[in-house]
SEVO-454410 format. One record per residue (C-alpha): x, y, z; residue in one letter. Coordinates in steps of 0.001 Angstrom, whole numbers, plus 500000, padded with zeros to 6 digits. Layout:
residues N
XYZa;...
//
This chain:
residues 590
814446818674625600x;814335814839625742x;810852813695624587x;809398810315624295x;808725808763620541x;805154808977620882x;805516812985621568x;808268813148618726x;805638811406616535x;803298813651617143x;805403816687616365x;806522815617613307x;803153814269612168x;801888818013613049x;804624819210610935x;804337817313607661x;800093818558608029x;801660821923607845x;804645821799605778x;802806820231603161x;799710822604602914x;797485819450604681x;795286822466606154x;793400825273605335x;792122825148601677x;793939821847600798x;791861818800601494x;793154816653604335x;794444813385602589x;792409810393604125x;795733808237604794x;798542810305606154x;800387807933608410x;804342807988609482x;805891804613609154x;809535805431610536x;810952807844612561x;814856807611612918x;817223810263614246x;817499812757611385x;815175810670608880x;811651809224608370x;809477807595606215x;805599808622605397x;802788807193603640x;800330809738602137x;797187808480600077x;799297804964599340x;802532806705598205x;805674806423600859x;808647809224600917x;811664809619602537x;812777813153603839x;815007814379606536x;813844816317609577x;815328818652612470x;813497819124615986x;814994821819617716x;815042822534621742x;811743823950621699x;810084820927619863x;810041822860616898x;810099820421613684x;811584821084610348x;811076818568607349x;813221818652604470x;812383817799600974x;810582814800600330x;811518812156598196x;809445809329596761x;809936805426597730x;809176802402597199x;807912800209599879x;809600796995600143x;808507794536603278x;811084791794604062x;809786789343606817x;812258788419609211x;811278785914611704x;814269786932614260x;813088790182614422x;809322789119614677x;809889787065617155x;811694789640619448x;808726791864619095x;806349789157620164x;808544788367622918x;808621791755624024x;804959792013623750x;804256788534625924x;806348790138628849x;804592793148628193x;800738792093628610x;801704789652630644x;802438791934633081x;799688793929632388x;796932791284633136x;799331789838636161x;799428786538634185x;801116783461635566x;804615783248633830x;805146780210635845x;802512778173633956x;803718775372631835x;802974776610628134x;803994780414629032x;807294779890631050x;808347777239627986x;807887779473625420x;809050782533627165x;812584780364627753x;812632779443624121x;812543782859623127x;815354783468625743x;817343780907624423x;817012781711620607x;817591785875620919x;820583784976623210x;822408782654620940x;825479783830619337x;825146782378615970x;821804782843613757x;819577779762614741x;818141777426612305x;815170779657610549x;812779776316610535x;813337776436614825x;812451780307614670x;809124780032612894x;808018777546615052x;808734779617618197x;807227782532616288x;804039780351615971x;803517779731619408x;804630782802620637x;801993784341618840x;799338781568619976x;801048782332623571x;800311785997623354x;796803785396621835x;796073783844625252x;797237786197627664x;795582789242625809x;792359787372626125x;792803787326630025x;791289790272631896x;793960793081633198x;794004792449636644x;795656794790639606x;797717793362642709x;796812794901646130x;797855793198648912x;799657790376646977x;796231789420645920x;794552789745642354x;791775791820641444x;789302792467637866x;788759795987637086x;785021795264638348x;786814795322642391x;787043799098641886x;784637801985642031x;787113804380639392x;788135802615636305x;789281805105634048x;790984803090631856x;790310799379631295x;793856798482629925x;795658800319632560x;795322799024635899x;797697801391637688x;794930804083637485x;792704802130638933x;791540803422642586x;789154802686645748x;789030798590645753x;785444797844646730x;785845793623647001x;787266792697650031x;788861789338648560x;787993787801644932x;785632785180647405x;783687787833649476x;783889790399646576x;781742793465647977x;781485793798651640x;780709796282653815x;783661797232655911x;785474797723652157x;782965800018651341x;783710802087654467x;787554802088653560x;786334803039649882x;783940806161651176x;786555807274653784x;789157807685651349x;787009809987649717x;786464812087653227x;787791814889653848x;790399813025656763x;791169809969654494x;791415806341655240x;794010805956657640x;795252809665656584x;795452808661652837x;792585810934650899x;792359809409647668x;792309812236644424x;789588811727641881x;789051814098638976x;786185816404639412x;784288815276636433x;784126811908637736x;783709812180641449x;780009812171641225x;779567808525639356x;782403806962641940x;780291808314644816x;776826806985642874x;779148803230642159x;779269803160645752x;776065804271646758x;774541800907644622x;777089798347646343x;775664799626649605x;771959799216648506x;772822796024646807x;773858795194650516x;770774796290651672x;771860799423653648x;769491801834654293x;770134805416652728x;770875807087656334x;773472804607656997x;775417805092653977x;778553807682654824x;778097811210654349x;781470811245652157x;779555809550649679x;776128810418649615x;774703813042647146x;771779815625646913x;769053813071646142x;765533813638644843x;762057811913644263x;761196811716640904x;758144810761639013x;759522807663636032x;757917807329632928x;759629805459630216x;757644804111626938x;758850801041625246x;756863800552622126x;755528796746621536x;757589795971618357x;759429793315620758x;756491791979622202x;755246788320621503x;752001786922621806x;750138783973623234x;746709782584624033x;746306785340626308x;749783786578627744x;752148788753625763x;755711789145626495x;756912792795626700x;759370794531627645x;758801796714630572x;761955799426630784x;765406799349629355x;768751800478630950x;769749803918629292x;768063807411628671x;764652807810628163x;763619809723625312x;764364813009626594x;767426812096628363x;765838814018631272x;766080810194633057x;768972807809632866x;768509804480633895x;771570803280635034x;771910798694634318x;772787797745637972x;769706799876639154x;767213797915637113x;769049794680637656x;768477795359641344x;765106796956641681x;763165795454638960x;760524793425641059x;758784796395642219x;756955795367639086x;756086792411639618x;752289791434639602x;751604795410639001x;748138795956637844x;748154797118634045x;745959799752632528x;744833801325629257x;746345805268628826x;747654807082631679x;745493809012633581x;745002812983632890x;745508815443635783x;742135815399636378x;741383811807636486x;744369811537638904x;743318813713641162x;739451812346641221x;740566809024641518x;744103808097642037x;743553804381642994x;742078804106639055x;739484802795637605x;738452798821637273x;737303799666634097x;740595800653632743x;742565797313634161x;743306794788631319x;746189792780632752x;748536792048635345x;752083791804634853x;753662788876635948x;757133787027635761x;758835790004635474x;762761789507635307x;765711791523634569x;768855790330631939x;772403791064632023x;772348794497630354x;769392795675632180x;766521794771630193x;763192794127632008x;760726791823630383x;757535790485631790x;754226788688631111x;751439790613630728x;748439788109631262x;745420790139629855x;742024789920631368x;740235791760628498x;739539789940625311x;739176793000623103x;742717793916624229x;743977790324622757x;742059791089619678x;743413794642619275x;746975793339619842x;746688790213617211x;745121792625614539x;747937795427615147x;750760792616615272x;749153790985611634x;749103794479610088x;752562795451611470x;751480798053613643x;752764797016616627x;755076800094617081x;752027802095617547x;751479801297620813x;753617800479623906x;754465799804627390x;754286802783629566x;755551802346633416x;754630805367636203x;756923804922638911x;758784806853641567x;762712806678642304x;765360808194643926x;767562810535641705x;770448812504641451x;772087815106639033x;774744813730636805x;776713813769633726x;776366810687630951x;778081810798628299x;778191814546627906x;774551814899628931x;772986816495632167x;770738814535633605x;768672812856636408x;770468809661637215x;767730807155638918x;769638805590641676x;766646803368643054x;763412802671642084x;761206803526644946x;757305802155644442x;755381801461640943x;751997802598640491x;751341801141637011x;752549799749634006x;749929800833630984x;749223799897627973x;749464803461625731x;748815804809622094x;752592805777620427x;754787808552622014x;754349811667620299x;756474813509617464x;759737813357617426x;759652810109620062x;758674812142622978x;756498810754624999x;753941813695626980x;752626813051630139x;751366815582632941x;753416817010635301x;752682816115638715x;751610818524641413x;754705817969643768x;752729819537646646x;749982816867646335x;752281813922645396x;753057811909648249x;755620809993646993x;757199813427645752x;755875816164648279x;758957817361650752x;758874818316654292x;759065822036653968x;755554821579651606x;753816819143654293x;754917821278657016x;752921824187655270x;749840822093653967x;749400819797656615x;751423820969659786x;749017819087662403x;750122815839660288x;753665816747661003x;752944817298664693x;751526813523665088x;754357812473663336x;756520814392665551x;755194813025668675x;755184809703667280x;758486809744666341x;759668811119670161x;757166808957671582x;759369805845669952x;762229807413670586x;761332807341674024x;760607803895673980x;763779802837672686x;765654805396675165x;763721803179678144x;764368799951676229x;767977801023675987x;768127801992679556x;766848798669680793x;768941796249678744x;772100798651679968x;771002797880683579x;770479794079682686x;774138794001681172x;775459795577684543x;773845793368686453x;774963790340684586x;778191792105684797x;778244792018688332x;777587788417688707x;779810787200686223x;782624789011688139x;780995787768691625x;781064783782689716x;784605784893688642x;786216785664691835x;784381782792693284x;785978780095690859x;789119782129691459x;789046781426695126x;788003777793694681x;790636777038692251x;792926778828694363x;792028776765697642x;792301773605695528x;795461774009694815x;796865774787697960x;794857771574698854x;796450769869696670x;799754771156697853x;799299770853701595x;798694766999700916x;801968766501698765x;803873768213701611x;801957766184704490x;803154763032702213x;806416763975701646x;806877765342705585x;805742761376706476x;808025759814703904x;810884761633705263x;809836761214708801x;809876757900708438x;813024757581706670x;814915759865709480x;813388757203711941x;814765754397710764x;818677755937710224x;821182755107712705x;822186758580713526x;822317760713716239x;819012762892717481x;821158765833716412x;821645764692712773x;818217763542712559x;816966766946713701x;818876768785711231x;817817766729708287x;814235766995709340x;814426770855709815x;815898771055706105x;813455769115704599x;810564770768706893x;809043773063703925x;809583770272701447x;806411769383698768x;808872765801697669x;810457763612699572x;813019763058696695x;816975763811697988x;816058762014701624x;817976759290700992x;821096761151699716x;820936763720702914x;820678760752705090x;823919759242703983x;825659762463703489x;825041763140707279x;826235759527708091x;829495760189705772x;830257763460707494x;830173762343710889x;832337758996710052x;834830761407709067x;834741763428711706x;835166760136713988x;837952759072711610x;839704761907712450x;839050761614716133x;841056758685716980x;843885758169718839x;846896756909717090x;850576755342718197x;851728753678721273x;853420754758725213x;850426757152725911x;849243757103729388x;845540756933730443x;845184760303731616x;847194761455728383x;844434759640726010x;841586761437728399x;843104764805727988x;843283764761724422x;840015763277723887x;838714766157725936x;840783768638723728x;839922767129720304x;836450767505721576x;836337771125722357x;837728771157718700x;834931769432717530x;832235771784718941x;833883775139718086x;833545773550714624x;829451772708715141x;828974776018716578x;830717778050714026x;828757775839711485x;825364777628713431x;824454774483715667x;823270775251719553x;825561774943722717x;823335771424723385x;823756770265719449x;827265771188719336x;828054769587722494x;826081766418721513x;827955766332717866x;831208766783719506x;830792763758721422x;829594761658719114x;832318762260717063x;835182761286719691x;833548758409720726x;832956757137716777x;828901755976717868x;
//
C-alpha cells in the first residue's frame, strides 16, 4: 500500500501516542511532534526532549515503533539547502496564486536559483546567501498576492465564485459569478451559475456541491441577483429557497454612542447573530438594504401587544427623535444620527453617559424581512436575506437577564407584513376577490396591449417588406439602366470603328455580330485587324504564278479557287450568300 508522506506521519503519530502510553490514565504531553521520518527510522520530540527510534509499517498501515533513544538535536544551517527549499516554495506559491513568473524581479530570482542549484561545483557561500535573502523577499511578495483561479484564460479571485470551501485551494472553487474582472457580476453569468445547479445543468454540465454547503451557495447567488435589482419572481427556480416574512428585532446598547448638541450617533444594527441566535444578519444584506432605516421616526419603548393593536401607527407623544445620515461600513455595521427632538431625552442620555450607565439603554429596531432556514457556525437559524421595511427604531431599556431582549410575538394573522395567503383567504375573502379581479383586469389590459403591439409590429413588418421589395426593384432597374447605357455606348463605338474599316460588308457584318452583346468596345481594333489579316492571307493564296498560261486557263483556275474558298467559308458556318461574297473577294484580292 503506497501512502503519502502526510498519511505516513499521521499513522506514526497515532502509533507514538498509543505505544508510549500517552492516552488513557497518562496525561498527553502538551508538545508531541514528529521531526523527521526516514525509510525505517524517525526522530520526534516530547516536551522538548528529542528521541530517535526505528519503525516498521506493514501493508495494512499498522506501525510498530522500536525502542526510543534520547538524542541531542543539532541544527546545521546550510544556505544551499535553504535556497533549494525557498525556490521550491516560490514555484509552488506562484502556481497557486497564478503569479506572473515573467515579472522582472521574480524572473530574475528564479533564473538565479536555477543557475546556483544546477551548478556542478559548490557556489560561493556569499552569493548563495544573497540569493537566499532575495528569494525570501520574493516569496513574501508572492504570498501577499491573493490566490487566483484561471478560467477561459482569465484570472479570477475567490470573490468571483459562489462556492469557495478553501481560500488557499483555487481548484475547489466553483460557480463563477463574474463575467470578467471588469464587468464582475452580471445577470447572464448568474443565470449560468443557477442553471448549473438545476436538474439539466448548464449546457448539460451539473455542478456538484456538498449538501451541507448547498443552501449557503444558493443564498449567495440570490443575494447577487438582488444586488442587481432583479425581482424575486425572476430569480431562477433552481436557486430559490422557501422564504418567509419575519419580524426583525435587534438590540444594540448605547455604550458606543456619541452625543453632541442634540444629536446622537448610534449603532442601529450589526451583522451577525441576534442575542438568541434565532436570526442571522449577513453583512452583504445590511450593506445592500440599510437605507430602509433612513429618516425613520424613533420612539421610546416598543409598544405592548395591546398598544400595537390599538394604535399601530404609534403615538406622537412617544416620538422623541428621527434617524438620519444612515450608513453601513464594510463590516456590516449600520450607524445613523438620532436628531433628538425631546430635551428630556438628551438630558437623560447625557446623565447616563456621565454616570457610565449607557449600557443600560440601547437602540432596538422593529422591521420586517425575508428569511430562509440555514445553518451558520453550527447553529440552525433564520438567515435574513432581505430587509423589506422598517417600522421604527426605538430607544429601549437594557435587555433582560442573559442578554435576551423580550418582545411580544406578533399575531401573524393580523400583521399585514407577515400574513400568509391562506390566512388572508380565510379572514378577508372579499379582499382576496377584489385583488384577483383587479389582477385579472390588469392582465387583460396587458394582453390587449400586447396584442395591439403585435399587430403594430406586423404592420411595420409588412411595410418594411414592401419597402425592401421596392428598393430591390429600383436597384435592379438602376443596374439594368446602367448596363444598357454601357452597352449602347459600346455598340456605337464598335459600329463607328467597323464603318471606317476597309472591309467587305460580309466581314463587317461578322464583326458586328460578334460584338452584338458587348458592353465594352475593348478589342474592336484587334478584331478588325484580324479580319484584314485573314482576308489578306486568303488573297495571297489566290494569286496566279508562272508563265505560259492562256486567259482561258487563268479564268478556269480562278473559278476553281473561288469554289474552294466558298466551301471553306460554308464549313465555317457562313451563309451561301456570304460565302459567295467572301470567296469573290478572296480571289479578286479587293
